[in-house]
C-alpha positions, 0 to 999 in steps of 0.5 A, a space after each residue: 408125065 405119062 402118055 395118057 395125060 394131056 400136057 395142058 389140061 386147061 386148054 383141053 377143057 377149054 376146047 371141050 367147053 367150046 364144043 359143048 357150047 356150039 352143040 348147045 347152040 346147034 341143038 337150040 337151032 334145031 329145036 327152033 327149026 322144028 317148032 317155029 319154022 315150017 320144015 319140009 318133010 324130007 329135012 326131018 331126018 337131017 334134023 333128027 340126026 343133028 339133034 342126036 349128034 349135038 346131044 352126044 357131044 353134050 353127053 361127052 362133055 358132061 360125062 367127062 366132067 363127072 369123071 374128073 369130079 370123081 377123080 378129085 373125090 378119090 
C-alpha cells in the first residue's frame, strides 16, 4: 500500500458523506433563516459566510466523487 492510499476507503468516504449531509442541512438552515425568518442586518455577513463554507464542503465531496469516477473509467 502506498502512503497516499487510505487504509480503509469505505470509512474515509463514509466520513466525507456525513460531512456533505451536515453541510447540506446547514445550507438548508441558512436558506430558511434568510427567506423565512426576519434576520437582523448585522447577521447577514455571518449567514453569507456559512453559505460559502457549506457550499465549499459540498463541492469538495462531489468533486471527490467525480475524481473517483474518472479513476474507475481509466
